[in-house]
GUTORLO-136011 format. One line per field, with one value per residue: residue number from 0; chain; x, y, z of N, C-alpha, C in turn. Coordinates in steps of 0.05 Angstrom, whole numbers, plus 5000, padded with zeros to 4 digits. Atoms other than C-alpha are relative to their C-alpha. Layout:
<pts>
torti = c(NUM | ...)
keke = c(A | ...)
n.c1 = c(X | ...)
n.c2 = c(Y | ...)
n.c3 = c(Z | ...)
ca.c1 = c(X | ...)
ca.c2 = c(Y | ...)
ca.c3 = c(Z | ...)
c.c1 = c(X | ...)
c.c2 = c(Y | ...)
c.c3 = c(Z | ...)
</pts>
This chain:
<pts>
torti = c(0 | 1 | 2 | 3 | 4 | 5 | 6 | 7 | 8 | 9 | 10 | 11 | 12 | 13 | 14 | 15 | 16 | 17 | 18 | 19 | 20 | 21 | 22 | 23 | 24 | 25 | 26 | 27 | 28 | 29 | 30 | 31 | 32 | 33 | 34 | 35 | 36 | 37 | 38 | 39 | 40 | 41 | 42 | 43 | 44 | 45 | 46 | 47 | 48 | 49 | 50 | 51 | 52 | 53 | 54 | 55 | 56 | 57 | 58 | 59 | 60 | 61 | 62 | 63 | 64 | 65 | 66 | 67 | 68 | 69 | 70 | 71 | 72 | 73 | 74 | 75 | 76 | 77 | 78 | 79 | 80 | 81 | 82 | 83 | 84 | 85 | 86 | 87 | 88 | 89 | 90 | 91 | 92 | 93 | 94 | 95 | 96 | 97 | 98 | 99 | 100 | 101 | 102 | 103 | 104 | 105 | 106 | 107 | 108 | 109 | 110 | 111 | 112 | 113 | 114 | 115 | 116 | 117 | 118 | 119 | 120 | 121 | 122 | 123 | 124 | 125 | 126 | 127 | 128 | 129 | 130 | 131 | 132 | 133 | 134 | 135 | 136 | 137 | 138 | 139 | 140 | 141 | 142 | 143 | 144 | 145 | 146 | 147 | 148 | 149 | 150 | 151 | 152 | 153 | 154 | 155 | 156 | 157 | 158 | 159 | 160 | 161 | 162 | 163 | 164 | 165 | 166 | 167 | 168 | 169 | 170 | 171 | 172 | 173 | 174 | 175 | 176 | 177 | 178 | 179 | 180 | 181 | 182 | 183 | 184 | 185 | 186 | 187 | 188 | 189 | 190 | 191 | 192 | 193 | 194 | 195 | 196 | 197 | 198 | 199 | 200 | 201 | 202 | 203 | 204 | 205 | 206 | 207 | 208 | 209 | 210 | 211 | 212)
keke = c(A | A | A | A | A | A | A | A | A | A | A | A | A | A | A | A | A | A | A | A | A | A | A | A | A | A | A | A | A | A | A | A | A | A | A | A | A | A | A | A | A | A | A | A | A | A | A | A | A | A | A | A | A | A | A | A | A | A | A | A | A | A | A | A | A | A | A | A | A | A | A | A | A | A | A | A | A | A | A | A | A | A | A | A | A | A | A | A | A | A | A | A | A | A | A | A | A | A | A | A | A | A | A | A | A | A | A | A | A | A | A | A | A | A | A | A | A | A | A | A | A | A | A | A | A | A | A | A | A | A | A | A | A | A | A | A | A | A | A | A | A | A | A | A | A | A | A | A | A | A | A | A | A | A | A | A | A | A | A | A | A | A | A | A | A | A | A | A | A | A | A | A | A | A | A | A | A | A | A | A | A | A | A | A | A | A | A | A | A | A | A | A | A | A | A | A | A | A | A | A | A | A | A | A | A | A | A | A | A | A | A | A | A)
n.c1 = c(4983 | 4975 | 5005 | 5002 | 4972 | 4987 | 5012 | 4991 | 4972 | 5000 | 5010 | 4979 | 4978 | 5008 | 4998 | 4972 | 4990 | 5010 | 4986 | 4972 | 5001 | 5003 | 4975 | 4980 | 5008 | 4992 | 4971 | 4990 | 5007 | 4983 | 4972 | 5000 | 5004 | 4974 | 4984 | 5012 | 4996 | 4972 | 4996 | 5013 | 4985 | 4992 | 5023 | 5009 | 5025 | 5020 | 4993 | 5019 | 5008 | 4980 | 5002 | 4978 | 4999 | 5008 | 5006 | 5023 | 5004 | 5024 | 5010 | 5001 | 5008 | 4993 | 5021 | 5004 | 4999 | 4982 | 4973 | 4981 | 4991 | 4972 | 4990 | 4985 | 4987 | 5013 | 4980 | 5008 | 4998 | 4975 | 5008 | 5013 | 5029 | 5011 | 5011 | 5011 | 5002 | 5026 | 4996 | 4975 | 4994 | 4992 | 4995 | 5018 | 4997 | 5022 | 5001 | 4985 | 5020 | 5008 | 4977 | 5000 | 5023 | 4994 | 4980 | 5013 | 5016 | 4982 | 4992 | 5022 | 5008 | 4979 | 5004 | 5024 | 4993 | 4982 | 5017 | 5018 | 4984 | 4996 | 5025 | 5004 | 4983 | 5011 | 5025 | 4992 | 4990 | 5023 | 5016 | 4984 | 5003 | 5027 | 5016 | 5010 | 5021 | 4994 | 5003 | 4974 | 4997 | 5017 | 4987 | 4976 | 5008 | 5011 | 4977 | 4986 | 5016 | 5007 | 4977 | 4981 | 5012 | 5008 | 4975 | 4994 | 5019 | 4991 | 4977 | 5010 | 5013 | 4978 | 4992 | 5020 | 4995 | 4976 | 5009 | 5015 | 4981 | 4982 | 5015 | 5004 | 4975 | 4984 | 5013 | 4984 | 5005 | 5015 | 5017 | 5018 | 4999 | 5024 | 5010 | 4985 | 5008 | 4991 | 4987 | 5020 | 5027 | 5019 | 5015 | 4983 | 4999 | 5026 | 5002 | 4984 | 5015 | 5023 | 4989 | 4994 | 5024 | 5011 | 4983 | 5007 | 5026 | 4995 | 4988 | 5022 | 5019 | 4987 | 5001 | 5028 | 5005 | 4986 | 5014 | 5025 | 4993)
n.c2 = c(4982 | 5014 | 5018 | 4984 | 4992 | 5023 | 5004 | 4978 | 5005 | 5023 | 4990 | 4983 | 5018 | 5013 | 4980 | 4996 | 5023 | 5000 | 4978 | 5009 | 5021 | 4986 | 4986 | 5021 | 5010 | 4979 | 4999 | 5023 | 4996 | 4979 | 5011 | 5017 | 4983 | 4987 | 5019 | 5003 | 4975 | 4999 | 5020 | 4990 | 4976 | 5002 | 5006 | 4978 | 4988 | 4997 | 4979 | 4978 | 4994 | 4997 | 5022 | 5004 | 5028 | 5005 | 5028 | 5004 | 5028 | 5011 | 5025 | 5019 | 5028 | 5016 | 5004 | 5029 | 5012 | 5024 | 4992 | 5010 | 4979 | 4998 | 5015 | 4986 | 5018 | 5003 | 5006 | 5020 | 5026 | 5000 | 5006 | 4978 | 4998 | 4984 | 4973 | 4983 | 4972 | 4988 | 4972 | 4995 | 4972 | 4997 | 4973 | 4991 | 4972 | 4985 | 4972 | 4981 | 4984 | 5015 | 4998 | 4973 | 4998 | 5016 | 4986 | 4978 | 5012 | 5009 | 4976 | 4991 | 5021 | 5005 | 4985 | 5010 | 5025 | 4994 | 4988 | 5021 | 5017 | 4985 | 5000 | 5027 | 5004 | 4984 | 5014 | 5024 | 4990 | 4991 | 5023 | 5013 | 4984 | 5002 | 4978 | 5013 | 4985 | 4971 | 4989 | 5002 | 5027 | 5002 | 4986 | 5016 | 5025 | 4992 | 4993 | 5024 | 5017 | 4987 | 4989 | 5020 | 5020 | 4986 | 4998 | 5027 | 5005 | 4984 | 5015 | 5024 | 4992 | 4999 | 5028 | 5012 | 4991 | 5014 | 5028 | 5001 | 4995 | 5023 | 5024 | 4997 | 5002 | 5024 | 5026 | 5023 | 5025 | 5020 | 4988 | 4979 | 4979 | 4999 | 4973 | 4984 | 5003 | 4979 | 5008 | 4995 | 5002 | 4979 | 5009 | 4994 | 4971 | 4991 | 5011 | 4982 | 4974 | 5005 | 5000 | 4972 | 4984 | 5011 | 4989 | 4971 | 5000 | 5007 | 4977 | 4980 | 5009 | 4997 | 4971 | 4993 | 5012 | 4985 | 4974 | 5006 | 5004)
n.c3 = c(5016 | 5006 | 5022 | 5024 | 5007 | 5011 | 5026 | 5018 | 5007 | 5019 | 5026 | 5012 | 5008 | 5026 | 5020 | 5006 | 5014 | 5028 | 5014 | 5004 | 5021 | 5026 | 5006 | 5008 | 5027 | 5019 | 5001 | 5015 | 5029 | 5011 | 5003 | 5023 | 5024 | 5008 | 5014 | 5026 | 5015 | 5008 | 5021 | 5024 | 5009 | 5028 | 5017 | 5017 | 4992 | 5022 | 5019 | 4998 | 4972 | 4979 | 4981 | 4981 | 4992 | 4973 | 4994 | 4983 | 4992 | 5012 | 4991 | 5022 | 4995 | 5023 | 5020 | 5003 | 4973 | 5001 | 5005 | 4981 | 4982 | 4996 | 4977 | 4980 | 4981 | 4974 | 4981 | 4980 | 5012 | 5016 | 5027 | 5014 | 4997 | 5022 | 4994 | 5022 | 4991 | 4999 | 5009 | 5014 | 5005 | 5029 | 5009 | 5022 | 5006 | 4988 | 5011 | 4983 | 4985 | 4976 | 4982 | 4988 | 4981 | 4977 | 4985 | 4985 | 4979 | 4979 | 4985 | 4983 | 4981 | 4980 | 4975 | 4986 | 4988 | 4977 | 4979 | 4990 | 4983 | 4975 | 4985 | 4990 | 4977 | 4978 | 4992 | 4984 | 4975 | 4985 | 4991 | 4979 | 4976 | 4990 | 5011 | 5024 | 5013 | 5001 | 5027 | 5013 | 5010 | 5024 | 5022 | 5008 | 5013 | 5026 | 5017 | 5007 | 5018 | 5025 | 5013 | 5008 | 5017 | 5025 | 5016 | 5011 | 5022 | 5023 | 5011 | 5012 | 5026 | 5019 | 5005 | 5017 | 5027 | 5010 | 5005 | 5026 | 5022 | 5002 | 5009 | 5029 | 5014 | 4994 | 5004 | 4992 | 5016 | 4985 | 4979 | 5006 | 4980 | 4984 | 4994 | 4981 | 4973 | 4983 | 4976 | 4979 | 5012 | 4993 | 4976 | 4976 | 4996 | 4990 | 4973 | 4983 | 4998 | 4982 | 4972 | 4993 | 4994 | 4975 | 4979 | 4997 | 4987 | 4972 | 4987 | 4997 | 4979 | 4974 | 4993 | 4993 | 4974 | 4980 | 4997 | 4986 | 4971)
ca.c1 = c(8875 | 8936 | 8904 | 8888 | 8960 | 8985 | 8937 | 8957 | 9031 | 9018 | 8979 | 9034 | 9087 | 9047 | 9041 | 9116 | 9130 | 9087 | 9119 | 9189 | 9171 | 9148 | 9212 | 9255 | 9216 | 9228 | 9302 | 9312 | 9276 | 9316 | 9383 | 9365 | 9342 | 9410 | 9444 | 9396 | 9402 | 9478 | 9473 | 9432 | 9485 | 9506 | 9435 | 9408 | 9353 | 9287 | 9294 | 9232 | 9213 | 9252 | 9265 | 9308 | 9332 | 9301 | 9279 | 9218 | 9198 | 9147 | 9104 | 9110 | 9082 | 9100 | 9062 | 9072 | 9055 | 9100 | 9162 | 9225 | 9240 | 9309 | 9352 | 9378 | 9425 | 9392 | 9439 | 9398 | 9395 | 9461 | 9425 | 9387 | 9316 | 9271 | 9250 | 9209 | 9215 | 9154 | 9182 | 9236 | 9269 | 9274 | 9300 | 9257 | 9253 | 9211 | 9186 | 9228 | 9165 | 9146 | 9216 | 9211 | 9142 | 9166 | 9227 | 9182 | 9136 | 9195 | 9219 | 9150 | 9141 | 9208 | 9195 | 9125 | 9153 | 9207 | 9156 | 9109 | 9164 | 9180 | 9107 | 9103 | 9162 | 9132 | 9066 | 9100 | 9137 | 9072 | 9036 | 9094 | 9085 | 9012 | 8987 | 8943 | 8879 | 8905 | 8893 | 8967 | 8967 | 8908 | 8945 | 9009 | 8973 | 8937 | 9002 | 9034 | 8978 | 8953 | 9020 | 9067 | 9020 | 8993 | 9065 | 9075 | 9013 | 9040 | 9104 | 9063 | 9023 | 9090 | 9109 | 9043 | 9057 | 9127 | 9094 | 9048 | 9104 | 9149 | 9095 | 9084 | 9158 | 9184 | 9167 | 9193 | 9200 | 9172 | 9135 | 9075 | 9069 | 9019 | 8980 | 9009 | 9007 | 9011 | 9058 | 9006 | 8934 | 8878 | 8841 | 8900 | 8902 | 8827 | 8832 | 8887 | 8847 | 8787 | 8830 | 8854 | 8784 | 8759 | 8817 | 8798 | 8726 | 8752 | 8793 | 8732 | 8687 | 8739 | 8743 | 8667 | 8665 | 8718 | 8679 | 8615 | 8650)
ca.c2 = c(1218 | 1173 | 1122 | 1176 | 1200 | 1130 | 1121 | 1189 | 1171 | 1104 | 1139 | 1191 | 1137 | 1101 | 1166 | 1176 | 1104 | 1110 | 1176 | 1147 | 1087 | 1134 | 1175 | 1112 | 1088 | 1155 | 1153 | 1082 | 1098 | 1162 | 1125 | 1073 | 1128 | 1163 | 1099 | 1091 | 1164 | 1160 | 1099 | 1139 | 1193 | 1166 | 1151 | 1194 | 1242 | 1247 | 1290 | 1332 | 1367 | 1383 | 1322 | 1302 | 1233 | 1206 | 1140 | 1112 | 1048 | 1007 | 0951 | 0890 | 0820 | 0761 | 0755 | 0680 | 0643 | 0585 | 0628 | 0604 | 0645 | 0670 | 0639 | 0670 | 0639 | 0613 | 0617 | 0570 | 0512 | 0529 | 0524 | 0567 | 0591 | 0618 | 0691 | 0738 | 0814 | 0853 | 0923 | 0948 | 1017 | 1038 | 1098 | 1140 | 1210 | 1259 | 1326 | 1384 | 1423 | 1367 | 1369 | 1444 | 1440 | 1385 | 1426 | 1485 | 1439 | 1410 | 1480 | 1495 | 1428 | 1423 | 1481 | 1453 | 1384 | 1412 | 1455 | 1395 | 1352 | 1406 | 1412 | 1336 | 1335 | 1391 | 1354 | 1290 | 1329 | 1361 | 1294 | 1264 | 1321 | 1303 | 1364 | 1328 | 1367 | 1436 | 1483 | 1484 | 1409 | 1413 | 1464 | 1422 | 1359 | 1394 | 1422 | 1354 | 1315 | 1365 | 1397 | 1338 | 1287 | 1339 | 1350 | 1275 | 1271 | 1327 | 1287 | 1225 | 1262 | 1276 | 1202 | 1182 | 1227 | 1196 | 1127 | 1143 | 1171 | 1112 | 1059 | 1088 | 1088 | 1024 | 0952 | 0887 | 0820 | 0777 | 0826 | 0871 | 0937 | 0939 | 0998 | 1054 | 1045 | 1103 | 1099 | 1130 | 1110 | 1161 | 1119 | 1127 | 1202 | 1211 | 1166 | 1210 | 1273 | 1243 | 1230 | 1302 | 1331 | 1284 | 1307 | 1380 | 1366 | 1334 | 1396 | 1441 | 1398 | 1399 | 1475 | 1481 | 1434 | 1474 | 1539 | 1506 | 1484)
ca.c3 = c(4910 | 4914 | 4868 | 4818 | 4820 | 4807 | 4748 | 4720 | 4724 | 4689 | 4634 | 4624 | 4622 | 4567 | 4529 | 4534 | 4513 | 4451 | 4433 | 4443 | 4399 | 4344 | 4348 | 4345 | 4284 | 4249 | 4267 | 4241 | 4176 | 4167 | 4179 | 4126 | 4078 | 4081 | 4059 | 4001 | 3980 | 3979 | 3934 | 3884 | 3872 | 3804 | 3780 | 3724 | 3744 | 3705 | 3643 | 3658 | 3723 | 3786 | 3829 | 3887 | 3906 | 3970 | 4002 | 4036 | 4072 | 4032 | 4058 | 4013 | 4007 | 3962 | 3897 | 3892 | 3957 | 3934 | 3926 | 3961 | 4024 | 4040 | 4095 | 4159 | 4210 | 4274 | 4333 | 4377 | 4328 | 4293 | 4227 | 4177 | 4185 | 4129 | 4126 | 4082 | 4085 | 4105 | 4092 | 4045 | 4042 | 3969 | 3933 | 3886 | 3856 | 3897 | 3868 | 3893 | 3914 | 3962 | 3993 | 4003 | 4035 | 4080 | 4101 | 4120 | 4159 | 4197 | 4216 | 4243 | 4278 | 4314 | 4363 | 4377 | 4391 | 4437 | 4475 | 4480 | 4510 | 4561 | 4580 | 4587 | 4634 | 4676 | 4677 | 4702 | 4756 | 4778 | 4783 | 4823 | 4872 | 4880 | 4841 | 4790 | 4776 | 4758 | 4700 | 4685 | 4677 | 4629 | 4587 | 4588 | 4569 | 4512 | 4485 | 4487 | 4454 | 4403 | 4389 | 4387 | 4357 | 4308 | 4285 | 4277 | 4233 | 4189 | 4180 | 4165 | 4111 | 4077 | 4085 | 4054 | 3994 | 3987 | 3992 | 3934 | 3891 | 3906 | 3894 | 3824 | 3807 | 3838 | 3819 | 3849 | 3814 | 3869 | 3914 | 3910 | 3947 | 4003 | 4031 | 4073 | 4148 | 4197 | 4256 | 4303 | 4286 | 4284 | 4336 | 4384 | 4373 | 4385 | 4447 | 4475 | 4458 | 4494 | 4556 | 4554 | 4551 | 4605 | 4648 | 4634 | 4655 | 4719 | 4735 | 4723 | 4767 | 4823 | 4820 | 4822 | 4882 | 4919 | 4906 | 4931 | 4996)
c.c1 = c(5026 | 4997 | 4998 | 5027 | 5015 | 4990 | 5010 | 5029 | 5002 | 4992 | 5021 | 5024 | 4993 | 5001 | 5029 | 5012 | 4992 | 5014 | 5029 | 5002 | 4998 | 5025 | 5021 | 4994 | 5009 | 5030 | 5011 | 4995 | 5018 | 5029 | 5002 | 4997 | 5026 | 5017 | 4990 | 5006 | 5029 | 5006 | 4988 | 5014 | 5005 | 4976 | 4991 | 4973 | 4980 | 5006 | 4981 | 4992 | 5024 | 4996 | 5025 | 5000 | 4993 | 4993 | 4976 | 4997 | 4973 | 4993 | 4996 | 4990 | 5005 | 4977 | 4993 | 5003 | 5019 | 5029 | 5019 | 5010 | 5030 | 5008 | 5016 | 5012 | 4985 | 5021 | 4993 | 5004 | 5025 | 4994 | 4988 | 4970 | 4989 | 4990 | 4989 | 4998 | 4971 | 5001 | 5027 | 5003 | 5011 | 5004 | 4981 | 5005 | 4975 | 5000 | 5013 | 4980 | 4992 | 5022 | 5001 | 4978 | 5006 | 5021 | 4987 | 4983 | 5017 | 5009 | 4978 | 4994 | 5021 | 4996 | 4975 | 5006 | 5017 | 4983 | 4981 | 5014 | 5005 | 4975 | 4994 | 5017 | 4990 | 4975 | 5007 | 5011 | 4978 | 4984 | 5016 | 4999 | 4972 | 4981 | 4989 | 4980 | 5004 | 4997 | 5026 | 5005 | 4982 | 5013 | 5024 | 4993 | 4989 | 5022 | 5014 | 4985 | 4994 | 5024 | 5019 | 4988 | 4989 | 5024 | 5007 | 4982 | 5007 | 5023 | 4990 | 4985 | 5021 | 5009 | 4980 | 5003 | 5024 | 4992 | 4986 | 5019 | 5018 | 4986 | 4994 | 5026 | 5014 | 4983 | 5020 | 4993 | 4982 | 4981 | 4981 | 5000 | 4973 | 4991 | 5016 | 4989 | 5012 | 5014 | 4982 | 4972 | 4982 | 4984 | 5016 | 5000 | 4974 | 4996 | 5015 | 4987 | 4977 | 5009 | 5006 | 4975 | 4986 | 5015 | 4993 | 4974 | 5003 | 5011 | 4978 | 4981 | 5013 | 5000 | 4973 | 4994 | 5014 | 4987 | 4974 | 5005 | 5008)
c.c2 = c(4986 | 4981 | 5015 | 5009 | 4977 | 4994 | 5021 | 4995 | 4977 | 5009 | 5018 | 4984 | 4986 | 5020 | 5004 | 4976 | 4999 | 5021 | 4992 | 4979 | 5013 | 5014 | 4981 | 4990 | 5020 | 5000 | 4976 | 5002 | 5021 | 4990 | 4982 | 5017 | 5014 | 4981 | 4996 | 5024 | 5003 | 4981 | 5009 | 5023 | 4998 | 4993 | 5025 | 5010 | 5000 | 5024 | 5024 | 5004 | 5002 | 4979 | 4998 | 4971 | 4997 | 4970 | 4999 | 4970 | 4991 | 4973 | 4981 | 4973 | 4984 | 4996 | 4970 | 4988 | 4976 | 5008 | 4990 | 5022 | 5001 | 4985 | 5019 | 4980 | 5001 | 4992 | 4978 | 4972 | 4996 | 4992 | 5024 | 4999 | 5018 | 5027 | 5012 | 5029 | 5010 | 5029 | 5002 | 5031 | 5003 | 5029 | 5008 | 5030 | 5015 | 5028 | 5020 | 5017 | 4986 | 5001 | 5027 | 5004 | 4985 | 5014 | 5023 | 4989 | 4990 | 5024 | 5010 | 4980 | 4996 | 5016 | 4990 | 4974 | 5004 | 5011 | 4979 | 4981 | 5013 | 5001 | 4972 | 4995 | 5016 | 4988 | 4976 | 5008 | 5009 | 4977 | 4985 | 5015 | 4999 | 5022 | 4990 | 5018 | 5030 | 5010 | 4999 | 4973 | 4995 | 5013 | 4984 | 4975 | 5006 | 5007 | 4975 | 4983 | 5013 | 5010 | 4979 | 4980 | 5013 | 5003 | 4973 | 4994 | 5016 | 4986 | 4975 | 5005 | 5001 | 4971 | 4986 | 5010 | 4986 | 4971 | 4998 | 5004 | 4975 | 4975 | 5001 | 4996 | 4973 | 4974 | 4978 | 4975 | 4981 | 5011 | 5021 | 5020 | 5002 | 5029 | 5014 | 4996 | 5023 | 4990 | 5004 | 5000 | 5023 | 4993 | 5006 | 5030 | 5010 | 4990 | 5018 | 5027 | 4997 | 5000 | 5028 | 5016 | 4990 | 5011 | 5029 | 5003 | 4994 | 5024 | 5021 | 4992 | 5003 | 5029 | 5009 | 4989 | 5016 | 5028 | 4996 | 4996 | 5026)
c.c3 = c(4992 | 4977 | 4974 | 4990 | 4987 | 4971 | 4980 | 4992 | 4980 | 4972 | 4986 | 4991 | 4974 | 4977 | 4991 | 4985 | 4971 | 4984 | 4994 | 4978 | 4972 | 4991 | 4991 | 4972 | 4979 | 4997 | 4984 | 4970 | 4987 | 4996 | 4975 | 4974 | 4991 | 4984 | 4971 | 4982 | 4990 | 4977 | 4973 | 4987 | 4970 | 4981 | 4985 | 5009 | 4977 | 4982 | 5002 | 5029 | 5019 | 5021 | 5017 | 5009 | 5030 | 5003 | 5018 | 5006 | 4988 | 5013 | 4976 | 5009 | 4975 | 4981 | 4998 | 5028 | 5001 | 4995 | 5022 | 5018 | 5002 | 5026 | 5018 | 5020 | 5027 | 5021 | 5019 | 4988 | 4983 | 4971 | 4987 | 5005 | 4978 | 5009 | 4974 | 5010 | 5000 | 4991 | 4986 | 4997 | 4972 | 4993 | 4977 | 4996 | 5010 | 4988 | 5019 | 5017 | 5026 | 5021 | 5014 | 5020 | 5025 | 5018 | 5016 | 5023 | 5023 | 5017 | 5018 | 5022 | 5022 | 5026 | 5015 | 5014 | 5025 | 5023 | 5012 | 5019 | 5027 | 5017 | 5012 | 5025 | 5025 | 5011 | 5018 | 5027 | 5018 | 5012 | 5022 | 5026 | 5012 | 4989 | 4972 | 4985 | 5002 | 4972 | 4984 | 4988 | 4975 | 4976 | 4990 | 4985 | 4972 | 4980 | 4990 | 4979 | 4974 | 4985 | 4989 | 4981 | 4974 | 4982 | 4987 | 4977 | 4975 | 4986 | 4986 | 4974 | 4978 | 4993 | 4982 | 4971 | 4987 | 4993 | 4973 | 4977 | 4995 | 4989 | 4970 | 4984 | 5002 | 4995 | 5008 | 4984 | 5015 | 5021 | 4989 | 5023 | 5014 | 5005 | 5021 | 5028 | 5017 | 5025 | 5025 | 4987 | 5008 | 5025 | 5025 | 5006 | 5012 | 5029 | 5019 | 5003 | 5019 | 5029 | 5009 | 5008 | 5025 | 5024 | 5005 | 5014 | 5030 | 5016 | 5005 | 5022 | 5028 | 5009 | 5008 | 5028 | 5022 | 5005 | 5016 | 5030 | 5013)
</pts>
């Protein structure tokens, strides 16, 4: 039982680390977006349709493989080292309806994310106390995985829409726009969902064994 508790704690810590990484990524992107949006204040809006200035991170790659890279200072060698950007935060015009839908989704997702984090903390405390295979922990883990990560995917669907709009509006002289990449992959989500359901089966089997005894 002790080994199972240790493995459960490690698994939960990995869940928390991946979730924290995703939140940090969203925060960094949002901070850069504010700077871009403020720089677009004096730009003229499209003449037709309702649009709002916004920004998104685009994946880019050089069109010409022989292009001259930029130079960054290398503190170790006290010289310059070449670099090429992989992502760029760019401003574009987003349809107003998309912004409104996203705002509604955020209002719905924030309580779910908060409740999922609370359930995760309670789950971790329960495991630390040695109470691993319980129905409460199954419910808490399901709320965290399906609720929190489901909310993240809703946000990423909006980011994908922004990516499509921006890629049609923006053009670079030396770079082409690559495909959209999700922060949390579908394979990761289904793997976590599989772990949750296996955990639920384990709880059910333990309860049946205790009733048999």
